[in-house]
Structures are given as C-alpha cells and as structure tokens.
C-alpha positions in Angstrom: 105.4 125.9 117.1 105.8 127.0 120.9 109.2 128.1 121.9 110.9 125.6 123.8 112.5 127.6 126.7 113.1 124.6 129.3 116.3 124.8 130.8 118.8 121.9 130.0 122.8 121.7 130.6 123.4 121.5 127.1 124.1 124.7 124.8 120.8 125.2 122.6 121.1 125.1 119.0 119.6 128.6 118.4 122.4 129.9 120.4 124.9 128.8 118.0 122.6 130.0 114.8 123.0 133.3 116.2 126.8 133.1 117.2 127.5 132.1 113.4 126.2 135.2 112.2 129.0 137.4 114.1 131.9 135.2 113.0 134.5 137.0 110.8 133.8 136.9 107.0 136.6 134.5 105.8 136.9 131.9 102.7 136.6 129.3 105.4 133.2 130.6 107.0 131.8 131.4 103.6 132.3 127.6 102.7 129.3 125.3 102.6 131.2 122.8 104.5 131.4 125.1 107.6 127.4 125.8 107.8 125.6 124.2 110.6 124.2 121.0 109.0 120.4 121.8 110.3 120.5 125.4 108.7 122.1 124.4 105.3 119.3 124.1 102.9 121.5 122.5 99.8 122.1 119.9 102.6 119.0 119.5 103.7 117.9 119.0 100.0 120.4 116.2 99.0 118.5 113.1 97.8 120.2 111.2 100.8 118.6 113.4 103.2 115.0 112.3 102.0 114.6 109.9 105.0 115.1 112.9 107.1 112.7 115.1 105.1 109.9 112.8 105.5 110.4 112.5 109.2 110.1 116.2 109.5 107.3 116.4 107.2 105.6 113.9 109.5 106.7 115.5 112.9 105.9 119.3 112.4 102.3 119.1 112.0 101.9 116.3 114.4 103.7 118.4 117.0 101.8 121.7 116.0 98.3 120.2 116.2 99.5 118.2 119.7 100.3 122.0 120.9 96.8 123.5 119.6 95.1 120.7 121.2 93.5 118.9 117.9 92.5 115.6 119.1 90.1 114.5 116.1 89.1 115.8 112.9 86.4 115.8 110.3 88.1 115.3 106.8 86.8 116.9 104.0 87.8 115.9 100.5 86.7 117.5 97.4 87.1 119.0 93.8 89.5 122.1 94.0 87.6 123.3 90.4 84.1 123.5 91.8 83.2 127.0 92.4 81.0 128.4 94.7 77.3 129.1 93.5 77.4 132.8 92.8 80.5 132.2 90.7 79.3 129.1 88.6 79.1 131.0 85.7 82.7 131.1 85.6 83.3 127.2 85.8 84.8 125.5 82.8 82.2 123.2 82.4 78.5 122.8 82.7 78.9 120.0 85.0 80.9 122.2 87.5 78.5 124.6 87.4 75.9 122.2 88.4 78.3 120.7 91.4 78.5 124.3 92.7 75.6 123.2 94.6 78.0 120.8 96.9 80.4 123.9 97.5 77.4 125.4 99.5 76.7 121.7 101.3 80.0 121.5 102.1 80.2 124.9 103.7 77.2 124.1 105.6 78.1 121.1 106.9 81.5 122.4 108.0 79.7 125.2 109.8 77.4 123.0 111.7 80.0 120.5 112.7 82.3 123.5 113.8 79.4 125.0 116.0 79.1 121.5 117.7 82.6 121.1 118.2 84.4 122.2 121.3 87.5 123.3 119.1 89.5 120.2 120.0 87.5 117.5 118.7 85.6 116.9 115.3 87.9 119.9 113.9 87.1 120.2 110.1 90.3 119.2 108.1 90.6 119.9 104.3 93.4 120.1 101.6 93.5 123.6 102.2 93.3 124.8 98.7 90.0 126.5 96.6 86.8 124.9 95.5 85.2 122.3 98.1 88.4 122.8 100.3 87.8 126.4 100.8 84.1 125.7 101.4 84.9 123.5 104.4 87.4 125.8 105.8 85.0 128.7 105.0 82.3 127.0 106.8 84.4 126.7 110.1 85.2 130.2 110.2 81.4 131.1 109.7 80.9 129.2 112.8 83.6 131.2 114.5 85.8 127.9 115.1 89.2 126.4 113.7 90.0 124.3 110.7 93.0 122.6 109.3 94.3 123.2 105.9 97.0 120.3 104.5 98.5 122.2 101.5 100.8 120.7 99.2 103.4 122.2 96.7 101.8 121.7 93.2 102.4 123.6 89.9 99.2 124.9 90.2 96.2 125.3 92.9 98.4 125.0 95.7 97.7 128.5 97.4 96.1 128.1 100.8 92.6 129.7 101.1 91.6 132.4 103.2 89.7 130.8 105.5 92.3 128.3 107.2 93.1 128.7 110.4 96.8 130.3 109.9 98.5 128.4 113.0 96.7 125.1 111.4 97.7 125.9 107.7 100.6 123.2 106.8 102.4 122.7 103.7 104.0 119.6 102.3 106.2 118.2 99.7 105.3 114.5 100.3 101.6 113.2 99.1 102.3 110.3 101.6 103.1 112.1 104.9 100.1 114.7 103.8 97.9 111.3 103.6 98.9 110.3 107.0 98.0 113.6 108.4 94.6 113.5 106.9 93.5 110.1 108.4 95.7 110.1 111.9 93.0 112.1 113.4 90.1 111.6 111.4 86.7 110.7 113.3 85.0 110.8 110.0 85.5 110.9 106.3 83.3 113.1 104.0 84.2 113.2 100.3 82.4 115.7 97.7 82.8 115.4 93.8 86.3 115.9 92.6 89.1 114.9 90.3 92.1 112.4 90.0 93.3 113.8 93.9 89.8 113.2 95.4 89.7 109.8 94.1 93.0 109.0 94.9 92.3 110.4 98.7 88.9 108.2 98.6 90.4 105.0 97.6 93.5 105.2 100.0 91.0 105.7 103.0 88.6 102.8 101.8 91.5 100.4 101.3 93.1 101.0 104.7 89.6 101.0 106.6 88.9 97.7 104.2 92.2 95.9 105.2 92.1 97.0 108.7 94.8 99.4 108.9 92.6 102.3 110.0 89.7 101.6 112.0 86.0 101.9 110.7 85.2 105.5 110.7 81.8 107.3 108.9 82.5 107.5 105.4 80.3 109.5 103.1 79.9 110.6 99.5 78.0 113.7 98.6 76.5 113.3 95.3 75.3 109.7 94.3 74.5 110.4 90.9 78.0 111.8 90.4 79.7 108.8 92.0 77.6 105.9 90.5 78.4 108.0 86.9 82.0 107.6 87.6 82.6 104.3 89.3 80.4 101.0 88.9 80.7 100.0 92.5 78.2 97.0 92.0 80.6 95.7 89.3 83.4 95.7 91.6 81.5 93.2 93.8 79.9 91.2 91.3 83.3 90.7 89.8 84.5 89.5 93.3 87.4 91.9 93.3 85.8 93.6 96.6 83.7 91.4 99.1 79.9 92.8 98.9 80.0 94.1 102.5 82.6 96.4 101.5 79.8 98.4 99.6 78.8 98.8 103.1 81.8 100.9 104.1 80.5 104.2 102.9 77.4 105.9 102.6 75.8 108.5 99.8 74.0 111.5 100.6 72.9 114.9 99.5 72.7 117.1 102.1 74.5 118.1 105.2 72.0 117.1 107.5 72.0 113.6 106.0 76.2 113.4 106.5 75.6 114.4 110.2 72.9 111.9 110.6 75.0 109.1 109.7 78.2 110.4 111.6 75.8 110.7 114.7 74.7 107.3 114.7 78.0 106.0 114.4 79.1 107.7 117.4 76.1 106.9 119.2 77.2 103.3 118.7 80.6 103.2 119.4 
C-alpha cells in the first residue's frame, strides 16, 4: 500500500508507533493496557472487534487494487487438486488425471486474455492457490501481465502459488469478504471443475446474478460432461425450483477460444 505522506495538522499515527519504542521499560509500559489499540494484536483479535476486522479485510485489498489501477477482472474459479498435464501421474484419482487438460485450458485462457488486457481491465483474478488457480496466474505471467490472487487461511492448500503478482497477492480470514472481492470488479466469471469450494463460489455468483444483486456478466463452465454429471441442471428447472430462463445465465465450453468468444460477444452487445 502506498505511503501516505500528505501533510495534515494532526500528528501521524506512525510517529506515535516509533515514539512508543523509546519509552522506559516499566511495569506500566509493559502492561497490555498501555499498548496502542491499533498495534495490539490480542485486542484486535477479540470477538467484539470482529466488525472492525471485517471492515479491514474489505478495505485493505480495495485500496491496494485501486492504487494498482485494477478496474475490472476476469474471475477464474477451479479445483486446487487438478494437476498440470506434466504431473497428472501424481493425481490421486484417474478422474483428476483426466481433468488435468483443464489446467492447460485455464493457463491458455489466462494468457490470451492477459495479452489482450491493458493491465487495468480484464485482469485475471484467482483464489491464489494451486491447481486451476495456479494455471490462471501462470498464464497471466506467461503473457507478461499482472494477476490477482485472493488466498485464504486454511489447514491445507492455502499457500499462494508462485505466479501471482506479489503486490496483488492478498490473504483473507473471512470467506464472505473474499467472495465480495472476487465479484466486485468481475467483468466475466469462468469456472473449471472443482470441489466444494468451487461449487460454493459458482452458486454464490449465479444466485447474485439470478436475483439481480449483481449485473449479468459472461458466465462460462469449462467441461460440460463434468458439470452435467454432478448437477442435474434440467431437473432444477423441471421441478420449478429455478426458472427455465435461469439456465441461460451460464454457458458450457471446452476450450479457451470458446470462452473468449462468449465474453467478446457479451461485451460487444453491452
């Protein structure tokens, strides 16, 4: 985040942070009560401070992406366990090994979209982790461009992949705030095969579009066979739990070129 050196009449908080380091070591100054509130981690992690932490998690990435000039993003969701084709022999199931082809499609899609971007619009945005997320950030780097990674602290699979642009690599505690940042700048949503996390992100975004809480953007699902095998989309419509026209909110594709054609067609008509 940029250093705010603007002149103003009030003493800057950073000055007090430095001054506190110089004070005498006494029982009073060692007491947690004496610590500046905004530097006191134990205080900041209290249950009562949850609303403040939520606000900070929303605000920090927002400010940093604004300062980086990120105007819009192409969101890329997908499974962390899908390996790149060269490593598909390490996949834990034969299905994951077969799905490795979508790692390459995600990488190629991100590379093409990044090459067409001016660095501020249609910037690739992933969950910042391994698998398909890695492929998206890797493709952006292949094209010499920037990409966003929205990581979250988990017991496993939480470390950022090496291809995320470092100054656009964020970390979250709250899933809800992370989801907001995925969609606040989204000009398109692409979804590759994945597990619970991918399904959660997919239906969250579709629900926001369906209910008009988010404007309609191109929404593509890579791998029709996979998606139809795990979700009976037509049954939802036939049961009346969704409207028939809700099935038009998304498109199935197999290749990067098919996805790009859908995105281009949408943008040409808006």
